[in-house]
N, C-alpha and C positions, 0 to 999 in steps of 0.2 A: 616810688612815686604815688602809689595808691594806698599807702598806709600812713595814718597820722601818728606821729611819734610825740610822746611827751618829752619835755626838755631833759627829764631825768634819764630816759632810756634811748636818746638819740645815739649814744655811743655803745649801746648794748651789742651783743653778738648778732642777734636777729636784724637790728638796724644796720649794722656794718655790712651784713650780707646784702641787704637791699641797695645800699650806696654803692658797693662793689659791682653789683649786677647792673646798675644804671650807668656806672662808669664804663663797664665792659661794653654795654650797648652803645654808648656815646662814642667809644673808640671805634667800634665797628662802623657806625654811621659816618664818622669823620674819614676813616680809611676808604670806605666805599665811595664817598663823594670825591675824594682826591683821585682815586684810580679811574673813576668814570668821567669826572668833570674837570680834574686838575684844580680843584678848589677845596679849601678847608671850610667847613660850615659850622663846626661845633663851638667856635669862639669868634669874637669880633675884633680881637687885637690886630691880627693880620689883615682882616677885612678892612678895618679903619685905615691902616697904612696904605693898602692898595687903592682905596678911594682917593687919597691925596696924591699917590704916585700916578694914577691913571689921569687925574685931573691935570697934573703938571705935563704929562706926555700927550695930552689931548686924545686919549683913547676913550672916546665917549661910549662905545659899545661896552667895553670892560667896566667903565664907570657906572653904566646903568645896571650891569649885572651884580657888581659888588654892593652897590647901594640897595638893590633888591634883596640880596642876602642879608644885609645888615638889618633892614626893616622887617624881613620875614622872621629873623631871630627875635626881634623885639615883639612882633605880633604873637609869636609863640609864648612869650612870657606873659603878655597881656591875656591871652586865652587861658593860661594856667590860673592867673589870679581870678579871672571871671568865673572859671568852672570850679576851681578847688578852694579858693578863698572863702566863699560862703559856707562850703561844706565843712571846712575846718572850724570856722567861727561858730557854726551852729551844731557841730559835732554829728552831722548826718553822713556817716561813713558810707553808706550804701551808694550815695550819689557820686562817689569818686569814679564810678565805672564810665562816666561821660568822657573823662580823659582818655581812657583806654579805647573807647570807640573811635575817637579822632585819630589816635596814633595807629591802631591796627587798620583803620579804614584807609588812611593815606598809604601806608605801606603795602596793603593788599592791592590798591589800585595801581600803584607803580609796578608791582610785581606782575600783574595781569598784562599791563601795557608792554612790559619788557619781554614777556615770554610768549605772548599771543602773536602768531604770524599775521593775524588780520591787522594788527596795529604796528607791524614792523616799520612801515613807512613813517609813522609818527615819530618813532624814536630817533630818526635820522635828522629831524628838523632842529634847527638851532633854537627855535622858540621853546620846543619841548625840553631841551637841555637846560635852559634858563629856568623854566618852571620847575623842573626836577630839583635844581639847586635851591630854589626858594622853598620847596616843600621840605627838603632835608634840613635846611636852616630852621624852618618853623618847628620841626620835630625837636631839634636840639634845644631851642628856646623853651619849648613846652616841658621837656624832660628836666632841664636844669631849673627852671622856675618852680616846678612841681616839687623837686627835691628841697629847694630852699624853703618853700612854704611848709612842707611836711616836717622839716627838721627845725622849724622856727629860726631860719636864717643861718644855721650853722654849717650846712653842707651844700657844696656845689660839685657837680659831677661831669660837666661837659668840657671843661678846660682845666689844665693842670698847672697854670702859672701860680695861682694862689695855693694850690696843694703843695707845689715844690717849695714855695716860701714857707708854708706851715711846717713842712718836714724839717727844713733847716733850722727854723726857730725852735721847734720842739726838741730837736737833738741838742741844740745849744743850751736850752733851759734845763734839759736833763743832765747835762754835764756841769753847769755852772750855777744853777739856782740853789740858794742856801737852805731852802726848806725841803726836807726829805720827802714829805707827802706830795709836794708839788712836783718833785722829780719823778716820783712814781707815776703820777697822772700824766706828765708830759711823755714819759716812756710808752704808756698805753696809747696816747694820741699819736705818737710817732709811728707805731706799727699800724694803726688804723689808717693813717694817711698814706703810708707806703703801700699797703694793700690796695687802696683805691687807685693809686698811680699805676701799680702793676696791672690791675684789672683793665685800666684804659689801654695800656700798652698791648696786653694780650688780646684784647678785643680788636685792636687795629691789626695785629698780626694775623689772626684767624680770618678776618675780613679780607685781607690781601691774599691769603692763600685761597679762600673760596672764590674770590673775584678772578683769579688766574684760571681756575677751572671753568667757571661760567658766572657772569655777573648776577644772574638770577638766583644762584645758590647763596650768595652773600646776603641779598635782600631777603630771601626766604628764612635764613637763619635769624636775621634781625627781627623779622615778623614773628617768628616762633618765640624769641626771647621776650618780645613785648607782651606776650601772653602770660609770662611767669608772675610778674607783680600782681596783676588782677586776680590770678588764681590764689596767690598767698593772701590777698586781701579778702577774697571770698571765704577762705579757710578761717581767717581771723574772725569775720563776721559770724560764722557758724559757731565758733568757740565762745564768742561773747554771748550769742543768743542761748547757747547751751547752758552757760554758767548762770545767765539771768533766770532761765527756766528752773534750774536746780535751786536757786536762791528763793524763788517764789514758792516752789514746792515745800522747802524747808520751813519757810515762814507760815505756809498754810498748815503744815503738820504741827508746828509749835502753837498756832492759835487754837487748833482743835484740842490739843493736850491741855492747854490753859482753860478752855471751856469745860472740859471734863473734870478737871480738878476743882473748878469753881462750883 
């Protein structure tokens, strides 16, 4: 989410690791929201269905909640475009930290409210539960839209419907495409998409295990994982700066040698 990828290296090993990490994180968030709130927040297909069903059954409280989740997800995608779009368009990589501040800030606030005895009464209120579902949906929208922006529209990480479709298509093309080079490419894409699907499932699995021990453990793990992409981004910035400095030094030495020779 915090690394801008060129179209040529979106499928590289480093990029695939980032997409799998974000899928793992999305799976954890979705599993956490279901165990805590009995709602899925990482995709809007089921949410959209629930909106229609709640309307038909006149369940207006549920209607309000799922509509809130729907718009919270969309608000997260809007925030990603607002924060990351100009960064990518202007190639100002350092400013990608703003997204990290929002994600980690929301997670940390929720963690403090859940674990602090001073606020234990707040977590029992229905309004708090609704706000919590809105925040989790906002995070999923932010994560997914960030992945889309940074991958130039090629990657989505919070819902697996498209991924499952791509897996089936990639395997079919691998078996039946007449071009050998295309078959090799589809084989590579097949395993990249399978790894992303498995990451999402494993994230949901670990979130469920941690939630059984204590809900705050699952949220703490999600918070810790949210720190990994910005750390990798910081490392990349340092590498880019180091290479730029080395290149400037080499150019300076070359200019000095040219002046001496002249």
